[in-house]
C-alpha positions as CSV (number, residue, x, y, z in Angstrom):
1,M,61.7,-58.2,13.0
2,L,60.6,-56.1,16.0
3,L,62.4,-58.7,18.2
4,D,65.7,-57.6,16.6
5,L,65.2,-53.9,17.6
6,V,64.2,-55.0,21.2
7,T,67.4,-57.1,21.4
8,I,69.6,-54.3,20.1
9,L,68.1,-51.8,22.7
10,C,68.6,-54.4,25.4
11,C,72.3,-54.8,24.4
12,L,72.7,-51.1,24.6
13,G,71.0,-50.9,28.0
14,L,73.1,-53.8,29.4
15,V,76.3,-52.1,28.2
16,L,75.2,-48.8,29.8
17,C,74.5,-50.6,33.1
18,G,77.8,-52.4,32.9
19,F,79.7,-49.1,32.4
20,K,77.8,-47.6,35.3
21,I,78.6,-50.5,37.6
22,A,82.2,-50.5,36.6
23,G,82.5,-46.8,37.6
24,L,83.3,-45.7,34.1
25,S,82.4,-42.2,32.9
26,C,78.9,-42.9,31.7
27,N,75.6,-41.1,32.3
28,P,72.7,-43.2,31.0
29,E,70.3,-40.3,31.1
30,R,72.2,-38.6,28.4
31,Y,71.5,-41.5,26.0
32,V,67.9,-40.7,25.7
33,W,68.3,-39.3,22.1
34,S,70.0,-42.5,21.0
35,V,67.2,-44.7,22.5
36,L,64.5,-42.5,20.9
37,G,66.2,-42.3,17.6
38,S,67.2,-45.9,17.3
39,P,63.7,-47.1,16.1
40,L,63.8,-44.6,13.3
41,I,67.2,-45.7,12.1
42,Y,66.2,-49.3,12.5
43,L,63.0,-49.0,10.4
44,G,64.7,-47.0,7.7
45,L,67.5,-49.6,7.4
46,A,65.1,-52.5,7.6
47,Y,63.2,-51.1,4.7
48,L,66.3,-50.3,2.6
49,T,68.1,-53.6,3.3
50,D,65.1,-56.0,3.1
51,L,65.8,-57.3,6.6
52,H,62.5,-59.2,7.0
53,D,62.6,-63.0,7.7
54,N,63.1,-64.7,4.3
55,P,62.8,-68.5,4.3
56,L,64.5,-68.6,0.9
57,Q,67.9,-67.6,2.3
58,S,70.3,-70.0,4.0
59,P,71.4,-69.5,7.6
60,P,74.9,-68.3,6.5
61,E,73.3,-65.8,4.2
62,E,70.9,-64.6,6.9
63,L,73.9,-64.2,9.4
64,K,75.8,-62.2,6.8
65,K,72.9,-59.9,6.1
66,L,72.2,-59.5,9.8
67,N,75.8,-58.7,10.7
68,R,76.0,-56.0,8.0
69,F,72.7,-54.5,9.2
70,I,73.8,-54.4,12.8
71,S,77.2,-52.8,11.9
72,L,75.5,-50.2,9.7
73,F,72.9,-49.5,12.4
74,F,75.5,-48.8,15.1
75,L,77.6,-46.7,12.7
76,L,74.7,-44.4,12.0
77,D,73.6,-44.4,15.6
78,T,77.1,-43.3,16.6
79,I,77.3,-40.6,13.9
80,F,73.9,-39.1,14.7
81,F,73.9,-39.4,18.5
82,S,77.5,-39.2,19.7
83,F,78.6,-36.1,17.8
84,P,79.3,-33.5,19.1
85,P,80.2,-35.2,22.4
86,A,79.8,-31.9,24.2
87,T,76.1,-31.9,23.2
88,F,75.1,-35.5,23.8
89,G,78.0,-36.9,25.9
90,T,77.8,-40.3,24.2
91,S,80.9,-42.4,24.5
92,Q,82.0,-44.2,21.3
93,A,83.2,-47.0,23.6
94,V,79.6,-47.6,24.7
95,F,78.4,-48.0,21.1
96,L,81.4,-50.2,20.2
97,T,80.8,-52.5,23.1
98,A,77.0,-52.6,22.3
99,W,77.8,-53.4,18.7
100,G,79.8,-56.4,19.7
101,A,77.1,-57.6,22.1
102,A,74.4,-57.2,19.4
103,L,76.5,-59.1,16.8
104,V,76.2,-62.1,19.2
105,G,72.9,-61.4,20.9
106,V,70.6,-60.8,17.9
107,P,71.4,-64.1,16.1
108,L,71.1,-66.0,19.4
109,V,67.8,-64.4,20.3
110,R,66.4,-65.1,16.8
111,T,67.4,-68.7,16.9
112,G,66.0,-69.2,20.4
113,A,62.7,-67.5,19.5
114,R,62.3,-69.7,16.5
115,A,63.0,-72.8,18.5
116,L,60.7,-71.9,21.4
117,F,57.9,-70.2,19.5
118,P,58.0,-71.5,15.9
119,T,54.5,-70.6,15.1
120,I,55.2,-66.9,15.9
121,F,58.8,-66.4,14.8
122,Q,59.3,-69.1,12.1
123,C,58.1,-67.8,8.7
124,Q,57.0,-70.6,6.5
125,L,56.4,-70.5,2.7
126,P,53.3,-72.1,1.3
127,C,54.4,-74.2,-1.7
128,V,52.9,-76.5,-4.3
129,V,55.2,-79.2,-5.7
130,I,55.0,-79.9,-9.4
131,G,56.6,-83.0,-10.9
132,R,56.4,-86.7,-11.5
133,S,54.9,-88.7,-8.7
134,D,58.1,-90.6,-7.8
135,A,60.2,-87.4,-7.7
136,V,57.5,-85.6,-5.6
137,S,57.3,-88.4,-3.1
138,A,61.1,-88.5,-2.8
139,L,61.3,-84.7,-2.1
140,V,58.5,-84.8,0.4
141,E,60.2,-87.6,2.2
142,R,63.5,-85.7,2.4
143,L,61.8,-82.6,3.7
144,S,60.0,-84.7,6.4
145,Q,63.3,-86.2,7.5
146,T,64.9,-82.8,8.1
147,G,62.4,-82.1,10.9
148,R,61.6,-78.4,11.3
149,T,61.3,-77.1,7.7
150,R,60.6,-73.6,6.4
151,L,58.5,-74.9,3.5
152,R,54.8,-75.6,4.1
153,L,53.6,-77.9,1.4
154,I,49.9,-77.3,0.6
155,A,49.4,-79.3,-2.6
156,V,51.1,-81.4,-5.3
157,S,50.6,-81.6,-9.0
158,T,51.7,-84.8,-10.7
159,E,50.9,-86.8,-13.8
160,A,48.8,-89.1,-11.7
161,N,45.5,-87.7,-10.6
162,S,45.7,-88.9,-7.0
163,L,46.5,-87.8,-3.5
164,G,50.1,-86.9,-3.0
165,P,52.5,-88.3,-0.4
166,Q,51.4,-87.8,3.2
167,N,47.8,-87.2,1.9
168,L,48.7,-83.9,0.4
169,P,45.8,-82.7,-1.9
170,H,46.4,-83.1,-5.6
171,Q,45.9,-80.0,-7.7
172,P,45.5,-80.5,-11.5
173,F,48.0,-78.6,-13.5
174,T,45.3,-76.6,-15.3
175,R,44.0,-75.4,-11.9
176,L,47.4,-74.1,-10.7
177,P,46.7,-70.5,-12.0
178,D,43.6,-70.4,-9.8
179,L,45.7,-71.5,-6.8
180,A,48.3,-68.8,-7.5
181,A,45.5,-66.2,-7.8
182,T,43.9,-67.1,-4.4
183,R,47.3,-67.6,-2.7
184,P,49.6,-64.8,-3.9
185,S,52.4,-65.8,-1.5
186,C,52.4,-69.4,-2.8
187,H,55.7,-70.6,-4.3
188,A,55.9,-73.3,-7.0
189,I,58.6,-76.0,-6.6
190,L,59.3,-77.4,-10.0
191,L,60.9,-80.8,-10.4
192,L,62.1,-81.0,-14.0
193,D,62.4,-84.5,-15.4
194,P,66.0,-85.4,-16.5
195,K,64.6,-87.8,-19.1
196,G,62.7,-85.0,-20.9
197,R,59.2,-86.2,-19.8
198,W,56.7,-83.9,-18.2
199,P,57.3,-81.5,-16.5
200,T,59.8,-79.9,-19.0
201,A,61.3,-76.4,-19.3
202,E,58.2,-75.4,-21.2
203,T,56.2,-76.0,-18.0
204,M,58.1,-73.2,-16.3
205,S,57.1,-70.8,-19.1
206,L,53.4,-71.7,-18.4
207,L,53.9,-71.1,-14.6
208,R,55.9,-67.9,-14.5
209,G,52.9,-65.8,-15.6
210,H,51.1,-66.8,-12.4
211,F,53.6,-67.6,-9.6
212,R,55.9,-64.8,-8.3
213,H,58.5,-67.4,-7.3
214,I,59.4,-70.7,-8.9
215,L,62.0,-72.9,-7.2
216,L,63.9,-75.4,-9.3
217,Y,65.0,-78.4,-7.3
218,R,68.7,-78.8,-8.0
219,P,68.9,-82.7,-8.1
220,C,66.6,-82.6,-11.1
221,L,69.1,-80.4,-13.0
222,N,71.8,-83.0,-12.9
223,V,74.5,-80.4,-11.9
224,Q,76.0,-79.4,-8.5
225,L,75.3,-75.7,-8.0
226,P,76.7,-73.7,-5.1
227,L,74.7,-71.4,-2.9
228,W,76.5,-68.4,-4.5
229,T,75.1,-69.1,-8.0
230,R,73.5,-66.0,-9.6
231,C,72.3,-65.0,-13.1
232,I,74.4,-62.5,-15.0
233,T,74.1,-60.9,-18.5
234,L,77.0,-60.9,-20.9
235,S,76.7,-59.7,-24.5
236,G,73.0,-59.9,-24.3
237,E,73.0,-63.6,-23.1
238,I,72.1,-64.9,-19.6
239,F,74.6,-67.1,-17.8
240,L,74.7,-68.8,-14.4
241,S,77.7,-67.5,-12.5
242,C,79.0,-70.2,-10.0
243,Q,81.5,-68.8,-7.4
244,F,83.7,-71.3,-5.5
245,K,85.1,-69.2,-2.6
246,L,87.4,-71.8,-1.3
247,L,89.6,-71.3,-4.4
248,D,90.0,-67.6,-3.6
249,S,93.5,-67.0,-2.1
250,W,92.5,-63.9,-0.3
251,R,89.6,-65.6,1.5
252,M,91.9,-68.5,2.3
253,H,94.4,-66.2,4.0
254,F,91.6,-64.7,6.0
255,K,90.4,-68.2,7.0
256,R,93.9,-69.1,8.1
257,V,94.2,-66.0,10.3
258,F,90.8,-66.7,11.8
259,D,91.9,-70.3,12.6
260,I,95.1,-69.2,14.4
261,V,93.4,-66.4,16.4
262,F,90.5,-68.7,17.4
263,C,92.7,-71.7,18.3
264,I,95.1,-69.6,20.5
265,T,92.2,-67.9,22.3
266,I,90.1,-71.0,22.9
267,G,93.2,-73.1,23.7
268,L,94.2,-70.8,26.6
269,V,90.7,-70.9,27.9
270,L,90.5,-74.7,27.7
271,L,94.0,-75.4,29.0
272,P,92.9,-76.4,32.6
273,F,90.1,-78.7,31.2
274,L,92.6,-80.4,28.8
275,A,94.8,-81.1,31.9
276,V,91.8,-82.7,33.7
277,F,90.8,-84.8,30.7
278,S,94.4,-86.0,30.4
279,L,94.5,-87.1,34.1
280,L,91.1,-88.9,33.7
281,I,92.3,-90.8,30.6
282,R,95.5,-91.9,32.4
283,L,93.6,-93.1,35.5
284,D,90.9,-94.9,33.5
285,S,93.0,-97.3,31.4
286,P,96.7,-98.0,30.7
287,G,98.1,-96.4,27.5
288,P,99.1,-93.0,26.1
289,I,96.9,-90.0,26.6
290,I,97.1,-88.8,23.0
291,F,96.1,-91.1,20.1
292,T,97.6,-90.4,16.6
293,Q,96.5,-91.7,13.3
294,T,97.5,-91.0,9.7
295,R,94.8,-89.1,7.8
296,L,94.7,-87.6,4.3
297,G,94.8,-83.8,4.1
298,Q,94.7,-81.2,1.4
299,H,96.0,-82.3,-2.0
300,K,96.1,-85.9,-0.7
301,K,99.0,-85.1,1.7
302,P,99.1,-87.5,4.7
303,F,99.5,-86.1,8.2
304,K,99.2,-87.2,11.8
305,I,96.0,-86.3,13.5
306,F,95.8,-85.9,17.3
307,K,92.9,-87.0,19.5
308,F,92.5,-87.9,23.1
309,R,92.7,-91.7,23.4
310,T,89.2,-93.1,23.8
311,M,89.9,-96.8,23.2
312,Y,91.8,-99.6,24.9
313,I,95.3,-100.3,23.6
314,N,94.1,-103.7,22.2
315,A,91.1,-102.1,20.5
316,E,91.6,-103.8,17.1
317,D,91.7,-107.2,18.6
318,R,88.4,-106.5,20.4
319,L,86.9,-105.2,17.2
320,H,87.9,-108.3,15.1
321,T,86.5,-110.6,17.8
322,I,83.1,-109.0,18.1
323,L,82.7,-108.7,14.3
324,H,83.5,-112.3,13.9
325,E,80.9,-113.3,16.5
326,N,78.1,-110.8,15.7
327,N,76.9,-110.6,12.1
328,Y,74.5,-107.7,12.9
329,L,77.3,-105.5,14.2
330,K,79.4,-106.6,11.2
331,Q,76.8,-105.2,8.8
332,Q,76.6,-102.0,10.9
333,W,80.3,-101.6,10.7
334,I,80.4,-102.1,6.9
335,Q,77.6,-99.5,6.4
336,H,78.6,-96.8,8.9
337,Q,82.2,-97.7,9.9
338,K,80.8,-97.5,13.5
339,I,79.1,-99.9,15.8
340,I,77.0,-99.3,18.9
341,P,77.9,-100.3,21.5
342,D,81.6,-100.3,20.7
343,P,83.6,-102.7,22.9
344,R,86.8,-100.9,22.1
345,I,85.8,-97.6,23.9
346,T,86.8,-96.9,27.5
347,R,84.5,-95.4,30.1
348,V,86.1,-92.0,29.9
349,G,86.4,-92.4,26.2
350,G,82.7,-93.0,25.8
351,W,82.0,-89.7,27.5
352,L,84.6,-87.8,25.6
353,R,83.2,-89.1,22.3
354,K,79.6,-88.4,23.3
355,T,80.5,-84.7,23.9
356,S,83.0,-84.7,21.0
357,L,85.7,-83.4,23.4
358,D,88.1,-86.1,22.3
359,E,88.8,-84.0,19.2
360,L,90.1,-81.0,21.1
361,P,93.8,-81.9,20.6
362,Q,93.2,-81.3,16.9
363,L,93.5,-77.6,17.7
364,L,97.2,-78.4,17.5
365,N,96.7,-79.8,14.0
366,V,94.9,-76.5,13.1
367,L,97.9,-74.4,14.4
368,L,100.3,-76.6,12.5
369,G,98.3,-75.9,9.3
370,D,97.4,-79.6,8.6
371,M,93.7,-78.9,9.4
372,T,91.3,-76.0,9.6
373,L,88.6,-75.3,12.2
374,V,85.7,-76.0,9.9
375,G,86.0,-78.3,6.9
376,P,85.3,-81.7,5.5
377,R,85.7,-84.8,7.8
378,P,89.3,-86.1,7.9
379,I,89.4,-89.6,6.4
380,V,91.9,-92.4,6.2
381,A,93.3,-93.8,3.0
382,V,91.0,-96.9,2.9
383,E,88.0,-94.5,2.7
384,V,89.0,-92.9,-0.6
385,P,87.3,-95.4,-2.9
386,R,84.0,-94.6,-1.1
387,Y,84.2,-91.0,-2.2
388,G,84.6,-91.9,-5.8
389,R,84.8,-88.9,-8.2
390,D,83.9,-86.6,-5.3
391,Y,87.4,-87.2,-3.7
392,A,88.9,-84.8,-6.2
393,T,86.6,-82.1,-4.8
394,Y,87.2,-83.2,-1.2
395,S,91.0,-83.1,-1.5
396,Q,91.1,-79.4,-2.7
397,V,90.7,-78.2,0.9
398,K,92.0,-78.9,4.4
399,P,89.9,-81.3,6.6
400,G,88.2,-79.6,9.6
401,L,88.0,-80.1,13.3
402,T,84.3,-79.7,12.9
403,G,82.1,-79.5,9.8
404,L,78.7,-79.8,8.1
405,W,78.5,-83.5,8.8
406,Q,79.1,-83.0,12.6
407,V,76.1,-80.7,12.8
408,S,73.8,-82.5,10.4
409,G,72.8,-85.7,12.2
410,R,76.3,-87.3,12.4
411,T,75.6,-90.9,13.6
412,Q,72.2,-90.9,12.0
413,T,73.6,-90.3,8.5
414,T,74.8,-93.0,6.1
415,Y,78.3,-92.9,4.6
416,A,76.9,-91.7,1.3
417,Q,75.3,-88.8,3.1
418,R,78.6,-87.9,4.8
419,V,80.2,-87.7,1.4
420,T,77.4,-85.5,0.1
421,L,77.7,-83.2,3.1
422,D,81.5,-82.8,2.7
423,V,81.1,-81.9,-1.0
424,T,78.3,-79.6,-0.2
425,Y,80.5,-77.7,2.2
426,V,83.3,-77.3,-0.4
427,Y,80.9,-75.9,-2.9
428,N,79.1,-73.6,-0.5
429,W,81.8,-72.3,1.8
430,S,81.9,-68.8,3.2
431,I,83.2,-67.3,6.4
432,Y,79.6,-67.0,7.6
433,T,79.1,-70.7,6.9
434,D,82.0,-71.4,9.2
435,I,80.6,-69.2,11.9
436,W,77.2,-70.8,11.6
437,I,78.8,-74.3,11.8
438,L,80.9,-73.3,14.8
439,C,77.8,-72.1,16.7
440,R,75.9,-75.2,15.8
441,T,78.9,-77.3,17.0
442,I,78.7,-75.7,20.4
443,L,75.0,-76.7,20.6
444,E,75.8,-80.2,19.5
445,V,78.5,-80.5,22.2
446,L,76.0,-79.3,24.9
447,R,73.4,-81.8,23.6
448,C,76.0,-84.6,23.7
449,T,75.0,-85.8,20.2
450,G,78.5,-87.2,19.4
451,C,79.5,-90.8,18.7
């Protein structure tokens, strides 16, 4: 994307201005070779690394590829245009600072551009969905619920010769080769039938001679596959290799170091705000500032979780009373374990929950090793039966201060969807997934989309 190059050059320009204002030894005029040569390095790397916007990659994958590209770009820029210093006078400190600024700036500018100008910067894939009418309708409904999607459905092909959901045109299966010929960029989304009815695996054989990309919808495969699944060849046979990175001890050590450094840094920054929140809680209602509750951690080990107190000290009595008097709120509590409005919550507590700031004391849980910054939602013992067989997967990792559920709708999701999001995180973890979730968490806090 040309926008990435402009952002990188802007980062370099801002750093040069900053060095100049700070009175450091820096002569911007002597960076002309770097500015003129940067587009050549950028275009060469973009071609070799396939940097273009790819809707098929997940946000963590895109962030990983983008960070590697930026790091390699500044490494080459430094090698070519800062040596020998006597010739070009380029300070390595300038490139190092600009590299850090670009690592943050380029993803932010990409995200902002897609949000503000989706028709220009949001690449969408034209797709035709092939499957039984009920499965196709369910998929289209799920995609419509996600809001902004990177898939543009142009037709459906089902066993019933009728319009698809949301009035999508129906394309007979025998006419799909013509569609692929007229729309070379069109992708086929194939929904295999678990009961062996049409479409079957043979259907894929008929399609692969016409469509460059065929996407198999995972729920139709009856198996949970992580994002890091890839095809490998062993002894002449093709296998699917599924990598579960949360079971890698080296990666877990790195995640732990990341947790400690982040918590200490952000804790020192937020210390004055934590003191103000504590004072407001004490003035708003009688009771302790910190609320503790027993939650289940890694390997089913119980621990005490810390939160700012957001409820009255007689909260349970208030809850029992209103559930006994209001059947609608009782059903809401059974389904979501939450009720709106909640009579147990104080005035300051309502604001803290809305901004999710009531969970900041859990930074101490992270430092103690009971929790991690990003992970599944911490639960109490009575919630274990609702996880069913998925609890074995959930309990393999530490619960998180934030997680995939917190940035995926939160109060708009059902409990079953919460469980699915927790399990999805465990299967698809990477350090870039954590970074992506942390960035999304900041946006959710600013939007006040908490409880």
